[in-house]
C-alpha atoms as one frame of an Amber mdcrd trajectory, in Angstrom:
protein
  18.225 -13.833  -1.785  18.870 -10.582  -3.643  15.665 -10.991  -5.634  13.693
 -11.561  -2.437  15.231  -8.415  -0.946  14.308  -6.410  -4.055  10.723  -7.699
  -3.861  10.498  -6.748  -0.161  11.818  -3.235  -0.779   9.601  -2.672  -3.824
   6.571  -3.872  -1.867   7.261  -1.635   1.134   8.015   1.340  -1.117   4.841
   0.797  -3.162   2.718   0.531  -0.025   4.302   3.718   1.346   3.805   5.682
  -1.889   0.265   4.458  -2.578  -0.799   4.243   1.079  -4.301   5.762   0.525
  -5.223   2.737  -1.597  -4.255   0.277   1.162  -5.727   1.990   4.215  -9.306
   1.062   5.146  -9.393   3.011   8.411  -8.344   6.509   9.380  -4.949   5.934
  11.049  -5.539   8.931  13.343  -9.022   7.833  14.473  -8.879   6.804  18.139
 -11.453   4.527  19.768 -10.491   3.620  23.332 -13.145   0.893  23.365 -10.876
  -0.961  20.889  -7.710  -0.343  22.912  -5.200  -3.188  22.275  -7.946  -5.386
  20.802  -7.169  -8.788  19.318  -6.918  -9.317  15.535 -10.337  -9.720  13.904
 -12.037  -9.490  10.511 -12.499  -5.748  10.934  -8.977  -5.166  12.231  -6.641
  -7.788  10.762  -3.766  -7.000  13.135  -5.870  -5.606  15.961  -5.569  -2.087
  17.381  -2.853  -0.218  19.260  -3.080   1.352  22.720  -4.934   4.371  21.292
  -7.558   2.178  19.637  -6.225   2.844  16.130  -6.091   0.152  13.476  -2.611
  -1.394  13.697  -2.355  -2.308   9.998  -3.147   1.282   8.992  -0.543   2.467
  11.490   2.095   0.168  10.000   1.344   1.486   6.508   1.628   5.103   7.650
   4.766   4.104   9.557   6.311   2.744   6.357   5.622   6.071   4.666   7.276
   8.026   7.482  10.234   5.612   7.673  10.908   5.788   3.934  10.638   9.581
   3.948  13.056   9.950   6.866  15.567   7.349   5.644  15.570   8.607   2.035
  16.026  12.226   3.141  18.875  11.372   5.510  20.691   9.129   3.023  20.479
  11.776   0.271  21.725  14.543   2.575  24.566  12.513   4.125  25.682  11.107
   0.767  25.801  14.542  -0.861  27.691  16.124   2.046  30.013  13.141   2.506
  30.711  12.867  -1.224  31.529  16.556  -1.630  33.761  16.772   1.444  35.417
  13.392   0.803  36.182  14.234  -2.836  37.574  17.658  -1.962  39.683  16.487
   0.963  41.086  13.433  -0.808  41.890  15.144  -4.097  43.264  18.506  -2.984
  44.796  17.369   0.314  46.805  19.896   2.295  45.408  21.851   5.230  41.788
  21.286   4.207  42.320  17.516   4.214  43.943  17.700   7.651  41.024  19.699
   9.087  38.453  17.321   7.566  40.251  14.267   8.971  40.341  15.795  12.449
  36.636  16.697  12.301  35.787  13.140  11.186  37.909  11.704  13.996  36.124
  13.971  16.476  32.679  12.796  15.352  33.711   9.141  15.255  35.066   9.368
  18.806  31.460   9.373  20.057  28.669   6.916  19.162  26.493   8.489  16.500
  23.250   7.530  18.234  24.312   9.375  21.403  25.105  12.530  19.451  21.757
  12.271  17.671  19.974  11.851  21.029  21.744  14.931  22.377  20.815  17.040
  19.344  17.171  15.928  19.384  16.930  16.685  23.102  17.981  20.248  22.220
  15.855  20.650  19.088  12.777  18.743  20.250  11.229  15.482  19.019   9.745
  15.720  15.519  10.389  14.247  12.092  12.409  17.154  10.673  14.638  17.288
  13.746  15.327  13.551  13.382  16.521  14.184   9.823  18.726  17.092  10.934
  20.225  15.261  13.926  21.092  12.024  12.143  22.369  13.883   9.056  24.749
  15.983  11.154  26.331  12.844  12.600  25.963  10.526   9.589  28.038  12.156
   6.853  31.418  11.464   8.468  31.700   7.757   7.640  30.696   8.420   4.014
  33.240  11.241   3.716  35.972   9.012   5.146  35.259   6.218   2.662  35.069
   8.626  -0.297  38.317  10.300   0.775  40.108   6.945   0.958  38.729   6.003
  -2.455  39.942   9.256  -4.003  43.426   8.910  -2.500  43.630   5.389  -3.929
  42.462   6.553  -7.372  44.960   9.444  -7.486  47.837   6.966  -7.663  46.378
   5.057 -10.621  48.354   5.238 -13.861  45.499   6.541 -15.991  44.942   9.457
 -13.571  48.656  10.338 -13.578  48.769  10.063 -17.375  45.680  12.234 -17.707
  47.294  14.999 -15.666  50.610  14.579 -17.536  48.971  15.484 -20.856  47.722
  18.762 -19.400  44.243  17.964 -18.111  43.178  20.344 -15.338  42.585  19.147
 -11.788  38.911  20.023 -11.985  38.438  18.051 -15.222  40.305  15.060 -13.777
  38.173  15.180 -10.646  34.830  15.443 -12.460  35.473  13.188 -15.458  37.550
  10.374 -13.958  37.553  10.298 -10.153  33.947  11.326  -9.465  32.338   8.509
 -11.575  34.577   5.882  -9.959  33.695   7.166  -6.476  29.997   7.297  -7.363
  29.993   3.544  -7.971  31.317   2.970  -4.452  28.766   5.436  -3.089  25.868
   3.341  -4.393  26.929   0.470  -2.148  27.466   2.761   0.834  23.986   4.267
   0.376  22.348   0.844   0.482  23.978   0.026   3.823  23.206   3.534   5.090
  19.475   2.946   4.651  19.521   0.045   7.100  21.513   1.928   9.756  19.274
   5.003   9.427  16.085   2.937   9.810  17.450   1.335  12.984  18.572   4.720
  14.341  15.171   6.327  13.684  13.292   3.404  15.244  15.605   3.464  18.276
  15.077   7.182  18.821  11.293   6.839  18.513  11.341   3.842  20.870  13.166
   5.945  23.472  10.711   8.812  23.062  13.242  11.080  21.329  12.001  10.637
  17.777   8.574  11.341  16.378   5.814  12.368  18.828   4.134   9.354  20.428
   0.810  10.028  18.662   2.450   9.458  15.252   2.394   5.725  14.370   6.026
   5.211  13.373   7.440   1.701  13.666   9.559   2.697  16.665   6.584   4.267
  18.438   4.436   1.178  17.801   7.111  -1.086  19.321   7.347   1.260  22.309
   3.577   1.123  22.803   3.504  -2.652  22.562   6.042  -3.183  25.338   3.433
  -1.999  27.872   1.235  -4.993  27.050   3.932  -7.313  25.707   2.750 -10.361
  27.659  -0.924  -9.995  26.693  -0.599  -8.553  23.159   2.867  -9.455  21.793
   1.746  -8.809  18.198   1.683  -5.049  18.856   5.489  -5.063  19.080   6.165
  -8.088  16.892   4.472  -6.690  13.762   6.550  -3.478  13.496   9.643  -5.336
  14.732   9.350  -7.912  11.950   8.901  -5.123   9.389  12.041  -3.349  10.589
  13.997  -6.616  10.521  12.792  -7.472   7.005  13.595  -4.047   5.554  17.024
  -3.830   7.224  17.976  -7.328   6.056  16.752  -6.517   2.544  18.930  -3.391
   2.350  21.962  -5.262   3.708  21.533  -8.105   1.203  21.072  -5.580  -1.601
  24.234  -3.783  -0.487  26.226  -7.039  -0.500  24.912  -7.860  -3.973  25.802
  -4.389  -5.293  29.290  -4.674  -3.816  29.895  -7.992  -5.551  28.426  -6.802
  -8.850  30.172  -3.428  -9.001
């Protein structure tokens, strides 16, 4: 299964990166005479409610989804890693403050906090990245902190400090690489949760503007004609399911391997 997941992710990523080579129609071109049309030779998956080619919309949606998810995962991993390493290694008052902040964030569902922030900032792609990043670093920081605390009690860390190695050198040379291995697994699972969060926000009208063909927006459009044109929601829904499952399987495989 892990090889299938890798193939799925490589395919989606390649399509997103080289989207101009796969798009036959302008994804922003609207033709209301083709509104919610059936699949045909000209339009393999039909058209959405704006009369735009659905396949082109899905390709552009993959590009937007990968951009948003990659940006959020990088930001949350960097923030969570830095704060988790610092809090776990140095401890003291800083560790206590970090733990209380994490507890405060985790007391509320992350998606609700993201919805609240987007409602204040306004629905667009950059605000999605900001809102989810603000609420998404806490779980990564908590895991990294726990990992660091566990590593601090290892014999080779104690021996390294006993021979006179500085705290900074111990942190960078020994604890950071060990934590980085764990972070790779966390990042894989984070991709799937971020994709679902972004699609959910767009579906509710709090993500990207409705005229941008993200996967969440396409599902939201399709629900208006779900009985007559189920493929309008099924196509982006299947893509989301496939990508999320692929990231979860990849994360499980990394966890077992590492």
